[in-house]
Structure formats: C-alpha cells, structure tokens
DSSP file (Angstrom, degrees, kcal/mol; ACC not computed):
  #  RESIDUE AA STRUCTURE BP1 BP2  ACC     N-H-->O    O-->H-N    N-H-->O    O-->H-N    TCO  KAPPA ALPHA  PHI   PSI    X-CA   Y-CA   Z-CA
    1    1 A X              0   0    0      0, 0.0     2,-0.4     0, 0.0   110,-0.0   0.000 360.0 360.0 360.0 146.2   32.8   -7.6   87.0
    2    2 A X        -     0   0    0     24,-0.1     2,-0.4    96,-0.1    24,-0.2  -0.956 360.0-160.2-122.9 137.0   34.2   -4.1   87.4
    3    3 A X  E     -A   25   0A   0     22,-2.7    22,-2.2    -2,-0.4     2,-0.4  -0.961   5.7-164.1-116.1 136.3   35.8   -1.9   84.8
    4    4 A X  E     -A   24   0A   0     -2,-0.4     2,-0.5   108,-0.4   110,-0.5  -0.977   3.7-172.1-121.0 129.4   38.1    1.0   85.7
    5    5 A X  E     -A   23   0A   0     18,-1.9    18,-2.4    -2,-0.4     2,-0.2  -0.970   7.8-159.5-126.2 116.9   39.0    3.8   83.3
    6    6 A X  E     +A   22   0A   0     -2,-0.5     2,-0.3    16,-0.2    16,-0.2  -0.588  15.8 166.3 -91.5 155.0   41.6    6.4   84.2
    7    7 A X  E     +A   21   0A   0     14,-2.0    14,-2.7    -2,-0.2   109,-0.1  -0.970  40.4  68.1-155.3 165.0   42.0    9.8   82.6
    8    8 A X        +     0   0    0     -2,-0.3    11,-0.3     1,-0.3    14,-0.0   0.380  59.8 133.3 106.4  -3.8   43.8   13.1   83.3
    9    9 A X        +     0   0    0     12,-0.1     2,-0.3     9,-0.1    -1,-0.3  -0.179  23.0 119.4 -71.9 173.1   47.4   12.2   82.8
   10   10 A X  E     -d  118   0B   0    107,-1.0   109,-2.8   106,-0.1     2,-0.5  -0.990  60.2 -50.5 163.2-166.0   49.8   14.3   80.8
   11   11 A X  E     +d  119   0B   0     -2,-0.3     2,-0.3   107,-0.2   109,-0.2  -0.882  52.8 164.7-105.6 131.5   53.0   16.3   80.7
   12   12 A X  E     -d  120   0B   0    107,-2.5   109,-2.4    -2,-0.5     2,-0.1  -0.986  35.1-110.8-144.6 151.8   53.5   19.1   83.3
   13   13 A X  E >   -d  121   0B   0     -2,-0.3     3,-2.2   107,-0.2    73,-0.2  -0.469  51.5 -81.3 -79.2 155.5   56.4   21.1   84.5
   14   14 A X  T 3  S+     0   0    0    107,-2.5    73,-0.2     1,-0.3    -1,-0.1  -0.293 120.5  29.7 -55.2 136.9   57.8   20.7   88.0
   15   15 A X  T 3  S+     0   0    0     71,-3.1    70,-0.6     1,-0.3    -1,-0.3   0.262  99.9 114.8  92.5 -10.7   55.6   22.5   90.5
   16   16 A X    <   -     0   0    0     -3,-2.2    70,-2.2    70,-0.2     2,-0.3  -0.088  57.9-121.7 -83.8-174.9   52.5   22.1   88.4
   17   17 A X        +     0   0    0     67,-0.2     2,-0.3    68,-0.2    67,-0.2  -0.926  21.2 179.0-132.3 152.5   49.3   20.2   89.1
   18   18 A X  E     - B   0  83A   0     65,-2.1    65,-3.3    -2,-0.3     2,-0.5  -0.977  16.4-146.5-144.2 153.5   47.2   17.5   87.5
   19   19 A X  E     - B   0  82A   0    -11,-0.3     2,-0.3    -2,-0.3    63,-0.2  -0.980  13.2-159.3-124.6 121.3   44.0   15.8   88.4
   20   20 A X  E     - B   0  81A   0     61,-2.5    61,-2.3    -2,-0.5     2,-0.3  -0.726   5.8-161.3 -94.5 146.1   43.5   12.1   87.6
   21   21 A X  E     -AB   7  80A   0    -14,-2.7   -14,-2.0    -2,-0.3     2,-0.4  -0.945   8.1-167.7-124.9 149.5   40.1   10.5   87.5
   22   22 A X  E     -AB   6  79A   0     57,-2.0    57,-2.2    -2,-0.3     2,-0.5  -0.927   7.9-162.2-138.5 112.0   39.0    6.9   87.6
   23   23 A X  E     -AB   5  78A   0    -18,-2.4   -18,-1.9    -2,-0.4     2,-0.4  -0.829   7.6-156.1 -98.7 127.8   35.5    6.0   86.7
   24   24 A X  E     +A    4   0A   0     53,-3.0     2,-0.3    -2,-0.5   -20,-0.2  -0.821  15.1 173.9-103.9 139.9   34.2    2.6   87.8
   25   25 A X  E     +A    3   0A   0    -22,-2.2   -22,-2.7    -2,-0.4     3,-0.0  -0.960  47.0  61.3-138.9 158.8   31.4    0.7   86.2
   26   26 A X  S    S+     0   0    0     -2,-0.3     2,-0.3   -24,-0.2   -24,-0.1  -0.145 106.5   6.1 118.7 -38.2   29.9   -2.7   86.6
   27   27 A X  S    S-     0   0    0    -24,-0.1     2,-0.4    50,-0.1   -24,-0.1  -0.977  78.6 -94.2-164.8 167.5   28.6   -2.5   90.1
   28   28 A X        -     0   0    0     -2,-0.3     2,-0.3    -3,-0.0    -3,-0.0  -0.731  33.8-133.0 -92.3 134.7   28.2   -0.2   93.0
   29   29 A X        +     0   0    0     -2,-0.4    48,-0.1     1,-0.2    -5,-0.0  -0.649  33.7 160.5 -83.8 140.2   30.8    0.0   95.7
   30   30 A X  S    S+     0   0    0     -2,-0.3    -1,-0.2     3,-0.0    -2,-0.0   0.686  72.9   2.4-126.1 -47.8   29.6   -0.1   99.2
   31   31 A X  S    S+     0   0    0     22,-0.1     2,-0.1    23,-0.1    23,-0.1   0.284 104.2  91.7-131.1   9.1   32.3   -1.1  101.7
   32   32 A X        -     0   0    0     20,-0.1    21,-2.8    21,-0.1    22,-0.4  -0.287  64.8-120.6 -96.5-173.5   35.4   -1.6   99.7
   33   33 A X  E     -E   52   0B   0     19,-0.3    66,-2.0    20,-0.2     2,-0.4  -0.837   8.5-145.9-126.3 161.2   38.2    0.9   98.9
   34   34 A X  E     -EF  51  98B   0     17,-2.2    17,-2.7    -2,-0.3     2,-0.3  -0.964  21.1-173.6-126.2 148.9   39.8    2.3   95.8
   35   35 A X  E     -EF  50  97B   0     62,-2.5    62,-2.5    -2,-0.4     2,-0.4  -0.900  21.6-133.8-139.3 165.3   43.4    3.2   95.4
   36   36 A X  E     +EF  49  96B   0     13,-3.4    12,-2.5    -2,-0.3    13,-1.7  -0.978  25.4 175.6-119.3 135.1   46.0    4.8   93.2
   37   37 A X  E     -EF  47  95B   0     58,-2.7    58,-2.9    -2,-0.4     2,-0.3  -0.848  11.1-154.6-127.6 165.9   49.4    3.2   92.5
   38   38 A X  E     -EF  46  94B   0      8,-2.3     8,-3.2    -2,-0.3     2,-0.4  -0.990   5.3-162.1-143.8 154.4   52.2    4.2   90.2
   39   39 A X  E     - F   0  93B   0     54,-2.1    54,-2.3    -2,-0.3     2,-0.2  -0.952   6.2-162.5-140.9 117.9   55.0    2.5   88.4
   40   40 A X    >   -     0   0    0      4,-0.4     3,-2.3    -2,-0.4    52,-0.1  -0.605  46.0 -75.2 -91.8 158.0   58.1    4.2   87.0
   41   41 A X  T 3  S+     0   0    0      1,-0.3    -1,-0.1    -2,-0.2     3,-0.1  -0.283 118.9   6.9 -56.0 130.1   60.3    2.5   84.4
   42   42 A X  T 3  S+     0   0    0      1,-0.3     2,-0.3    -3,-0.1    -1,-0.3   0.506 113.3 100.5  78.3   4.0   62.5   -0.2   86.0
   43   43 A X  S <  S-     0   0    0     -3,-2.3    -1,-0.3     1,-0.0     2,-0.1  -0.798  75.2-102.3-120.5 162.7   60.7    0.0   89.4
   44   44 A X        -     0   0    0     -2,-0.3    -4,-0.4     1,-0.1     2,-0.2  -0.418  47.0 -91.5 -77.8 157.3   58.0   -1.9   91.2
   45   45 A X        -     0   0    0     -6,-0.2     2,-0.3    -2,-0.1    -6,-0.2  -0.508  51.7-162.2 -67.3 133.9   54.5   -0.7   91.4
   46   46 A X  E     -E   38   0B   0     -8,-3.2    -8,-2.3    -2,-0.2     2,-0.1  -0.903  20.2-104.4-127.0 151.5   54.1    1.4   94.5
   47   47 A X  E     +E   37   0B   0     -2,-0.3   -10,-0.2    58,-0.3     3,-0.1  -0.429  35.5 167.5 -69.6 140.1   51.2    2.6   96.6
   48   48 A X  E     -     0   0B   0    -12,-2.5    13,-2.5     1,-0.4     2,-0.3   0.691  59.4 -28.8-116.0 -55.5   50.2    6.3   96.3
   49   49 A X  E     -EG  36  60B   0    -13,-1.7   -13,-3.4    11,-0.2    -1,-0.4  -0.986  49.9-167.8-161.8 158.4   46.9    6.8   98.0
   50   50 A X  E     -EG  35  59B   0      9,-2.1     9,-2.4    -2,-0.3     2,-0.4  -0.981   5.0-157.8-149.7 159.7   43.6    5.0   98.8
   51   51 A X  E     -EG  34  58B   0    -17,-2.7   -17,-2.2    -2,-0.3     2,-0.4  -0.997  23.2-121.2-143.0 135.4   40.2    5.9  100.1
   52   52 A X  E  >  -E   33   0B   0      5,-2.6     4,-1.6    -2,-0.4   -19,-0.3  -0.596  17.8-148.4 -72.2 130.2   37.5    3.9  101.8
   53   53 A X  T  4 S+     0   0    0    -21,-2.8   -20,-0.2    -2,-0.4    -1,-0.1   0.817  92.3  46.7 -71.6 -28.5   34.3    3.9   99.8
   54   54 A X  T  4 S+     0   0    0    -22,-0.4    -1,-0.2     1,-0.1   -23,-0.1   0.919 130.8  11.8 -82.5 -43.9   32.1    3.7  102.8
   55   55 A X  T  4 S-     0   0    0      2,-0.1    -2,-0.2   -24,-0.1    -1,-0.1   0.448  92.9-120.7-118.8  -0.7   33.5    6.3  105.2
   56   56 A X     <  +     0   0    0     -4,-1.6    -3,-0.1     1,-0.2    16,-0.0   0.592  48.3 165.8  76.5   9.3   35.9    8.3  103.0
   57   57 A X        -     0   0    0     -6,-0.1    -5,-2.6     1,-0.1     2,-0.3  -0.376  25.5-143.1 -61.8 138.0   38.9    7.5  105.2
   58   58 A X  E     -G   51   0B   0     -7,-0.2     2,-0.4    -2,-0.0    -7,-0.2  -0.786  16.6-168.6-110.7 148.4   42.1    8.4  103.3
   59   59 A X  E     -G   50   0B   0     -9,-2.4    -9,-2.1    -2,-0.3     2,-0.3  -0.994  10.1-174.5-133.5 138.8   45.5    6.8  103.2
   60   60 A X  E     -G   49   0B   0     -2,-0.4   -11,-0.2   -11,-0.2     2,-0.2  -0.974  27.5-118.1-136.2 148.4   48.7    8.3  101.7
   61   61 A X    >>  -     0   0    0    -13,-2.5     3,-1.6    -2,-0.3     4,-1.0  -0.569  35.0-118.7 -73.0 148.1   52.3    7.3  100.9
   62   62 A X  T 34 S+     0   0    0      1,-0.3     3,-0.4    -2,-0.2    -1,-0.1   0.845 111.1  64.1 -57.5 -33.7   54.7    9.4  102.8
   63   63 A X  T 34 S+     0   0    0      1,-0.2    -1,-0.3     3,-0.0   -15,-0.0   0.673 112.2  32.9 -68.3 -16.5   56.2   10.6   99.5
   64   64 A X  T X> S+     0   0    0     -3,-1.6     4,-2.4   -16,-0.2     3,-2.3   0.470  82.8 127.1-118.9  -4.3   53.0   12.3   98.5
   65   65 A X  T 3< S+     0   0    0     -4,-1.0     4,-0.1    -3,-0.4    -3,-0.0  -0.302  81.5  15.7 -57.7 134.2   51.5   13.5  101.8
   66   66 A X  T 34 S+     0   0    0      2,-0.4    -1,-0.3     1,-0.1     3,-0.1   0.265 126.5  58.5  85.8 -12.0   50.7   17.2  101.7
   67   67 A X  T <4 S+     0   0    0     -3,-2.3    17,-2.0     1,-0.2     2,-0.3   0.704  99.1  51.1-115.2 -36.6   50.9   17.3   97.9
   68   68 A X  E  <  -C   83   0A   0     -4,-2.4    -2,-0.4    15,-0.2     2,-0.4  -0.799  60.1-166.0-108.1 147.3   48.3   14.8   96.7
   69   69 A X  E     -C   82   0A   0     13,-2.4    13,-3.0    -2,-0.3     2,-0.4  -0.990   5.2-157.2-133.8 126.5   44.6   14.5   97.7
   70   70 A X  E     +C   81   0A   0     -2,-0.4     2,-0.3    11,-0.2    11,-0.2  -0.819  21.8 163.8-100.2 141.9   42.4   11.6   97.0
   71   71 A X  E     -C   80   0A   0      9,-1.7     9,-2.8    -2,-0.4     2,-0.3  -0.940  20.6-143.5-148.5 169.1   38.6   12.0   96.9
   72   72 A X  E     -C   79   0A   0     -2,-0.3     2,-0.5     7,-0.2     7,-0.2  -0.976   9.9-153.0-139.4 152.4   35.6   10.2   95.7
   73   73 A X  E >>> -C   78   0A   0      5,-3.0     5,-1.9    -2,-0.3     4,-0.7  -0.928  12.5-169.7-122.0 102.7   32.2   11.0   94.1
   74   74 A X  G >45S+     0   0    0     -2,-0.5     3,-0.8     1,-0.2   -45,-0.1   0.881  84.3  56.2 -63.6 -38.9   29.9    8.2   95.2
   75   75 A X  G 345S+     0   0    0      1,-0.3    -1,-0.2    -3,-0.1    -2,-0.0   0.825 116.2  37.1 -62.8 -30.7   27.1    9.2   92.8
   76   76 A X  G <45S-     0   0    0     -3,-0.5   -52,-0.3     2,-0.2    -1,-0.3   0.423 102.6-128.6-100.5   0.0   29.5    9.0   89.9
   77   77 A X  T <<5 +     0   0    0     -3,-0.8   -53,-3.0    -4,-0.7     2,-0.4   0.917  65.4 136.3  51.6  45.0   31.4    6.0   91.1
   78   78 A X  E   < -BC  23  73A   0     -5,-1.9    -5,-3.0   -55,-0.2     2,-0.4  -0.962  43.2-160.8-130.0 139.4   34.6    8.0   90.5
   79   79 A X  E     -BC  22  72A   0    -57,-2.2   -57,-2.0    -2,-0.4     2,-0.3  -0.931  13.7-158.3-116.9 145.1   37.7    8.5   92.5
   80   80 A X  E     -BC  21  71A   0     -9,-2.8    -9,-1.7    -2,-0.4     2,-0.4  -0.852  13.0-158.2-122.0 154.4   40.1   11.4   91.9
   81   81 A X  E     -BC  20  70A   0    -61,-2.3   -61,-2.5    -2,-0.3     2,-0.6  -0.891  10.1-162.4-132.5 105.2   43.7   12.1   92.6
   82   82 A X  E     -BC  19  69A   0    -13,-3.0   -13,-2.4    -2,-0.4     2,-0.6  -0.777  10.5-165.4 -86.0 121.3   44.6   15.8   92.8
   83   83 A X  E     +BC  18  68A   0    -65,-3.3   -65,-2.1    -2,-0.6     2,-0.3  -0.936  11.5 173.4-116.3 115.1   48.3   16.1   92.4
   84   84 A X        +     0   0    0    -17,-2.0   -67,-0.2    -2,-0.6   -68,-0.2  -0.746  59.5  23.8-115.2 164.7   50.0   19.5   93.3
   85   85 A X  S    S-     0   0    0    -70,-0.6    -1,-0.2    -2,-0.3   -68,-0.2   0.905  84.7-160.8  48.9  49.0   53.6   20.6   93.6
   86   86 A X        -     0   0    0    -70,-2.2   -71,-3.1    -3,-0.2     2,-0.3  -0.267   7.5-158.4 -66.1 146.2   54.6   17.8   91.2
   87   87 A X    >   -     0   0    0    -73,-0.2     3,-2.3   -72,-0.1     4,-0.3  -0.846  31.6-110.3-120.8 156.5   58.2   16.7   91.1
   88   88 A X  G >  S+     0   0    0     -2,-0.3     3,-1.7     1,-0.3    32,-0.3   0.837 117.4  63.5 -55.6 -31.6   60.2   14.9   88.4
   89   89 A X  G 3  S+     0   0    0      1,-0.3    -1,-0.3   -49,-0.0   -49,-0.0   0.567  88.6  69.5 -72.9  -5.8   60.3   11.8   90.6
   90   90 A X  G <  S+     0   0    0     -3,-2.3    -1,-0.3    30,-0.0     2,-0.2   0.530  71.2 120.7 -82.8  -6.4   56.5   11.7   90.4
   91   91 A X    <   +     0   0    0     -3,-1.7     2,-0.3    -4,-0.3    28,-0.2  -0.406  40.4 105.5 -61.4 125.5   56.8   10.6   86.8
   92   92 A X  E    S- H   0 118B   0     26,-2.0    26,-2.7    -2,-0.2     2,-0.6  -0.966  76.5 -78.8-178.9 170.8   55.2    7.2   86.3
   93   93 A X  E     -FH  39 117B   0    -54,-2.3   -54,-2.1    -2,-0.3     2,-0.5  -0.866  48.7-145.6 -87.7 127.5   52.2    5.4   84.9
   94   94 A X  E     -FH  38 116B   0     22,-3.1    22,-2.0    -2,-0.6     2,-0.4  -0.837  14.2-164.3-102.0 130.9   49.4    5.8   87.4
   95   95 A X  E     -F   37   0B   0    -58,-2.9   -58,-2.7    -2,-0.5     2,-0.4  -0.912  11.5-144.5-117.8 139.3   47.0    3.0   88.0
   96   96 A X  E     -F   36   0B   0     -2,-0.4    17,-2.5   -60,-0.2     2,-0.3  -0.789  23.0-174.0 -95.2 144.5   43.6    3.0   89.6
   97   97 A X  E     -FI  35 112B   0    -62,-2.5   -62,-2.5    -2,-0.4     2,-0.3  -0.974   8.0-161.6-140.4 153.8   42.6   -0.1   91.6
   98   98 A X  E     +FI  34 111B   0     13,-2.1    13,-1.9    -2,-0.3    12,-0.8  -0.973  58.3  22.3-137.7 151.2   39.5   -1.3   93.4
   99   99 A X  E     -     0   0B   0    -66,-2.0    11,-2.0    -2,-0.3    -1,-0.2   0.994  67.5-146.2  63.1  75.1   38.6   -3.9   96.0
  100  100 A X  E     - I   0 109B   0    -67,-0.3     9,-0.3     9,-0.2    -1,-0.1  -0.486   7.1-156.8 -68.8 137.7   41.7   -4.7   98.0
  101  101 A X  S    S+     0   0    0      7,-3.6    -1,-0.1    -2,-0.2     8,-0.1   0.668  81.0   0.9 -85.6 -18.6   41.9   -8.3   99.2
  102  102 A X  S    S-     0   0    0      6,-0.6    -2,-0.1     1,-0.4     2,-0.0  -0.195 123.0  -4.7-136.1-133.6   44.3   -7.3  102.0
  103  103 A X    >   -     0   0    0      1,-0.1     3,-1.1    -2,-0.1    -1,-0.4  -0.362  61.6-125.2 -65.9 147.7   45.7   -4.0  103.2
  104  104 A X  T 3  S+     0   0    0      1,-0.2    -1,-0.1    -4,-0.1   -55,-0.1   0.718 109.9  62.7 -65.2 -18.3   44.9   -1.0  101.0
  105  105 A X  T 3  S+     0   0    0    -58,-0.1   -58,-0.3   -70,-0.0    -1,-0.2   0.685  90.8  79.1 -81.6 -18.6   48.7   -0.4  100.9
  106  106 A X  S <  S-     0   0    0     -3,-1.1    -4,-0.1     2,-0.1   -60,-0.0  -0.387  85.7-120.5 -86.8 168.2   49.4   -3.7   99.1
  107  107 A X  S    S+     0   0    0      1,-0.1     2,-2.2    -2,-0.1    -1,-0.1   0.317  78.2 115.0 -87.7   8.7   49.0   -4.4   95.4
  108  108 A X        +     0   0    0     -5,-0.3    -7,-3.6     2,-0.0    -6,-0.6  -0.410  39.9 140.5 -82.6  66.1   46.5   -7.2   96.1
  109  109 A X  E     -I  100   0B   0     -2,-2.2    -9,-0.2    -9,-0.3   -10,-0.2  -0.791  52.5-138.1-104.7 151.6   43.5   -5.5   94.5
  110  110 A X  E    S+     0   0B   0    -11,-2.0     2,-0.4   -12,-0.8   -11,-0.2   0.812  84.4  39.3 -78.4 -30.4   40.9   -7.4   92.4
  111  111 A X  E     -I   98   0B   0    -13,-1.9   -13,-2.1   -12,-0.1     2,-0.3  -0.955  62.4-176.6-130.7 141.7   40.5   -4.8   89.7
  112  112 A X  E     -I   97   0B   0     -2,-0.4  -108,-0.4   -15,-0.2   -15,-0.2  -0.973  19.0-132.4-134.7 146.9   42.9   -2.5   87.9
  113  113 A X        -     0   0    0    -17,-2.5  -108,-0.2    -2,-0.3     3,-0.1  -0.287  35.1-103.9 -83.7-179.6   42.6    0.2   85.3
  114  114 A X        -     0   0    0   -110,-0.5  -109,-0.1     1,-0.1   -19,-0.1   0.637  62.4-116.1 -84.1 -14.3   44.8    0.4   82.2
  115  115 A X        -     0   0    0    -19,-0.1     2,-0.4     1,-0.1   -20,-0.2   0.088  17.3-127.3  96.1 151.4   47.0    3.2   83.6
  116  116 A X  E     - H   0  94B   0    -22,-2.0   -22,-3.1  -109,-0.1     2,-0.3  -0.999  23.4-119.6-137.9 135.8   47.6    6.8   82.6
  117  117 A X  E     - H   0  93B   0     -2,-0.4  -107,-1.0   -24,-0.2     2,-0.5  -0.557  23.6-172.0 -81.0 132.6   51.0    8.4   82.0
  118  118 A X  E     -dH  10  92B   0    -26,-2.7   -26,-2.0    -2,-0.3     2,-0.5  -0.993   5.2-176.4-120.3 122.9   52.1   11.3   84.2
  119  119 A X  E     -d   11   0B   0   -109,-2.8  -107,-2.5    -2,-0.5     2,-0.6  -0.982   6.9-167.2-124.1 125.5   55.4   13.0   83.1
  120  120 A X  E     -d   12   0B   0     -2,-0.5     2,-0.3   -32,-0.3  -107,-0.2  -0.949  11.1-153.8-114.4 118.0   56.9   15.9   85.2
  121  121 A X  E      d   13   0B   0   -109,-2.4  -107,-2.5    -2,-0.6   -33,-0.1  -0.641 360.0 360.0 -92.8 148.4   59.6   17.8   83.5
  122  122 A X              0   0    0     -2,-0.3    -1,-0.1  -109,-0.2  -109,-0.1   0.447 360.0 360.0 -91.2 360.0   62.3   19.6   85.4
C-alpha cells in the first residue's frame, strides 16, 4: 500500500509562485511514474504534469508548459511541482498520484493524495 501526502498549497497573487510537494510512503518506486492533476469547481479532474520515476522523463499539459516544473527526489520518495507565473485559471485543488495503470495523462492511477488547494487571486 502507498500513501501520498501533499503540501505547499495556498493563496497567491497572479504572477506569483508556489511549490507543491508530495511525499510517498509505503514502498519504493522503481519503474512507475508520479503525476499531478487538478480539479476546479464544476470541472473534471485534469492532467497537469507527470514524471517517470526511473528515468526522470517529464510530461506536461499544454496549459502549464513553460510555467510549471515537475521534479523528483528519489532518496526522499518525493515529487515536486514548482509553479511560476500563476494565473487565476490555475486555481484548483491539486492532487498527487502514483502508479498509472495506462497513460500518464489519464486519471487511471492506483494511488491518490488528499489534495491541496491552490488559489490565485487576480
């Protein structure tokens, strides 16, 4: 079993930055991936970014390319999402996920965190 705990959300003005963290516990990841998703009120959960745990390959949604950076610390079993140049439309609950059963872009992950709120004011 895997537990994911997110932290780092909060309120920030447009143009500001936040860094989200997701600490995984329960077992060591070797060849799977971890991802970040977000869900705004009244909208479906959407892919934000993902990273391969084995080789560090990164994947991004078009809406965040050039502004967000995903990274991992294997020793700490932690994945990060550095969010720069934040916009009001980035406001959502951000979820960490681990072990995709299919594409890293889909929501078909085996494990999910509880979510952390990110609010960007205009």
